C-alpha positions in Angstrom: 81.2 -68.2 59.0 80.3 -71.6 57.7 77.2 -71.8 55.5 75.1 -74.8 56.6 72.0 -74.1 54.4 72.2 -72.3 51.1 69.5 -71.8 48.5 70.4 -70.6 45.0 67.8 -69.3 42.5 65.2 -71.5 44.2 61.7 -71.7 42.7 58.7 -73.8 43.6 55.6 -74.1 41.5 52.4 -76.0 42.4 49.7 -77.0 39.9 46.2 -75.9 40.8 44.4 -78.1 38.3 46.0 -76.9 35.0 47.0 -73.6 36.4 50.6 -73.2 37.6 51.0 -71.3 40.9 54.5 -70.0 41.6 54.8 -70.2 45.4 58.5 -69.3 45.7 60.5 -67.1 43.3 64.3 -66.6 43.0 65.1 -67.5 46.7 68.7 -66.8 47.4 69.7 -67.0 51.1 72.4 -68.4 53.4 72.0 -69.7 57.0 75.2 -70.2 58.9 76.1 -72.9 61.4 74.9 -72.1 64.8 72.3 -69.5 63.8 68.8 -69.3 65.2 66.7 -68.0 62.2 63.0 -67.2 62.0 61.2 -67.2 58.7 58.2 -64.9 58.9 55.4 -63.9 56.6 51.7 -63.8 56.1 49.6 -66.9 55.5 50.2 -68.2 52.0 53.5 -66.4 51.6 55.5 -69.6 51.0 57.3 -69.7 54.3 56.4 -73.3 55.3 57.1 -74.4 51.7 60.6 -72.9 52.0 61.2 -74.8 55.3 60.0 -78.1 53.8 62.3 -77.6 50.8 65.3 -76.9 53.1 64.6 -80.2 54.9 64.2 -82.3 51.8 60.5 -82.9 52.5 59.7 -81.5 49.0 61.6 -80.9 45.9 62.2 -77.5 44.1 60.9 -76.8 40.7 64.2 -75.1 39.9 67.3 -74.0 41.7 69.6 -75.6 44.3 69.5 -76.3 48.0 72.8 -77.1 49.6 72.7 -78.7 53.1 76.1 -79.2 54.7 77.7 -78.6 51.3 75.6 -81.1 49.5 72.9 -80.3 46.8 70.0 -82.3 48.2 68.0 -81.9 44.9 70.7 -84.0 43.3 70.5 -86.8 45.9 68.6 -90.1 45.3 65.5 -90.7 47.3 67.5 -93.0 49.6 70.2 -90.5 50.2 67.6 -87.8 51.0 65.9 -90.2 53.5 69.3 -90.7 55.2 70.0 -87.0 55.3 66.5 -86.3 56.8 67.1 -88.9 59.5 70.6 -88.0 60.5 71.4 -84.4 59.6 68.0 -82.7 60.1 65.5 -82.8 63.0 61.9 -81.8 62.4 59.4 -80.2 64.9 55.9 -79.6 63.7 53.0 -77.5 65.0 50.8 -80.6 65.8 53.7 -82.7 67.3 53.1 -85.7 65.0 53.6 -88.2 67.9 52.4 -91.8 67.8 49.5 -91.8 70.3 49.9 -95.4 71.4 53.6 -95.2 72.0 55.2 -94.0 75.2 57.4 -90.9 75.4 60.4 -93.1 75.4 59.3 -95.0 72.3 58.3 -91.9 70.4 61.7 -90.3 71.0 63.6 -93.4 70.0 61.5 -94.0 66.8 64.1 -92.3 64.5 66.7 -94.7 65.8 64.6 -97.7 64.9 63.8 -96.2 61.5 67.5 -95.7 60.9 68.1 -99.4 61.6 70.3 -98.7 64.7 70.3 -100.6 68.0 68.3 -98.9 70.8 70.8 -100.1 73.4 73.4 -97.6 72.4 71.1 -94.7 72.8 69.7 -95.2 76.3 72.2 -92.8 77.9 71.5 -90.2 75.3 67.8 -90.7 75.7 68.1 -90.0 79.4 70.2 -86.8 78.8 67.7 -85.5 76.2 64.7 -86.1 78.4 66.4 -84.3 81.2 67.1 -81.4 78.9 63.4 -81.1 77.9 62.4 -81.8 81.5 60.4 -85.0 80.9 62.5 -87.6 82.7 59.5 -88.4 84.9 57.2 -88.8 81.9 59.2 -91.5 80.1 56.5 -94.2 80.4 53.5 -91.9 79.6 51.7 -91.8 76.3 50.9 -88.5 74.5 47.3 -88.7 75.7 48.6 -88.2 79.2 50.6 -85.1 78.4 49.8 -81.4 78.0 50.3 -79.7 74.7 53.6 -78.2 75.9 54.8 -81.6 77.1 53.9 -83.2 73.8 55.9 -80.5 71.9 58.9 -81.1 74.2 58.7 -84.8 73.3 58.7 -83.8 69.6 61.8 -81.7 70.2 63.5 -84.6 72.1 62.7 -86.9 69.1 64.2 -84.4 66.7 67.4 -84.3 68.8 67.9 -88.1 69.3 70.1 -88.6 66.2 72.1 -85.5 67.1 71.4 -83.6 63.9 73.2 -80.4 62.9 69.9 -78.7 62.0 66.5 -78.3 63.6 63.7 -77.2 61.4 60.5 -76.1 63.3 57.2 -75.3 61.5 55.1 -73.0 63.9 56.4 -75.0 66.9 54.3 -72.9 69.3 51.3 -72.3 67.0 49.1 -74.7 69.1 50.2 -73.5 72.5 49.1 -70.8 75.0 51.4 -67.9 75.8 53.0 -69.3 78.9 53.8 -72.7 77.3 55.0 -70.8 74.2 57.5 -69.0 76.3 58.7 -72.3 77.9 59.1 -74.0 74.5 60.9 -71.0 73.0 63.3 -70.8 75.9 64.0 -74.5 75.4 64.8 -74.0 71.7 67.0 -71.0 72.6 68.9 -73.1 75.2 69.4 -75.9 72.7 70.8 -73.4 70.2 73.1 -71.7 72.6 74.4 -74.7 74.5 74.7 -77.3 71.8 75.3 -75.1 68.8 72.4 -76.6 66.8 71.3 -74.5 63.8 67.6 -73.8 64.2 65.3 -72.5 61.5 61.7 -71.9 62.6 58.7 -70.7 60.7 56.5 -68.3 62.8 53.9 -65.6 62.4 54.8 -64.2 65.8 57.2 -61.4 66.5 57.5 -62.5 70.1 58.8 -65.9 69.2 61.1 -64.4 66.5 62.8 -62.4 69.2 64.3 -65.6 70.7 66.4 -66.0 67.6 69.3 -64.2 66.0 67.8 -63.1 62.7 64.5 -62.8 60.8 64.0 -63.7 57.2 60.7 -62.2 55.8 58.8 -63.9 53.0 56.1 -62.1 51.1 54.5 -63.1 47.8 57.0 -65.9 47.3 60.1 -63.7 47.7 62.6 -63.2 50.5 63.2 -59.8 52.2 66.2 -60.0 54.5 
């Protein structure tokens, strides 16, 4: 199987004043193309930090992270920005939508940020909104949507650049049980039908069951 994400002797240390706090220690793991992996662990275990490092949102203190065969720690800031826009889609617990923009404009935002022309993405936009069942909400703003609908907009936005990888940080942490099930079934469908590699952080065993594999993080170390 092809490794799409690989961490090698990964460490992350934060400074609490003058005191170093080692959040991640000797993380060695491989995630293969097409997998749906859940990273689980108690609060403060380092699971979200690990996800952010995988997506290039933060830099490791030591070690390597290979994404699609490239060491992202060795990339320039510009190269990392391009990688984040084109190869990785992000979904966050609190959606991170622009409140004054419509659903359509929120989804197309990564295209604008990447300097591409919107015209070439209209068909893809319609296809993605159909996938997330929001075709009839195209002109609505986030204020006019439920929490579940907002998260589906966030998922659509993460897909618009057709990334190989989706990284989701507690994607259902702000949703009720029924909406959680709907969002998880959508992520599972995207994984199975399009072959996207999905890595989610979750504290819920129920949501972890939608994936293929669980990686447990405790006290900054991985237990597979």
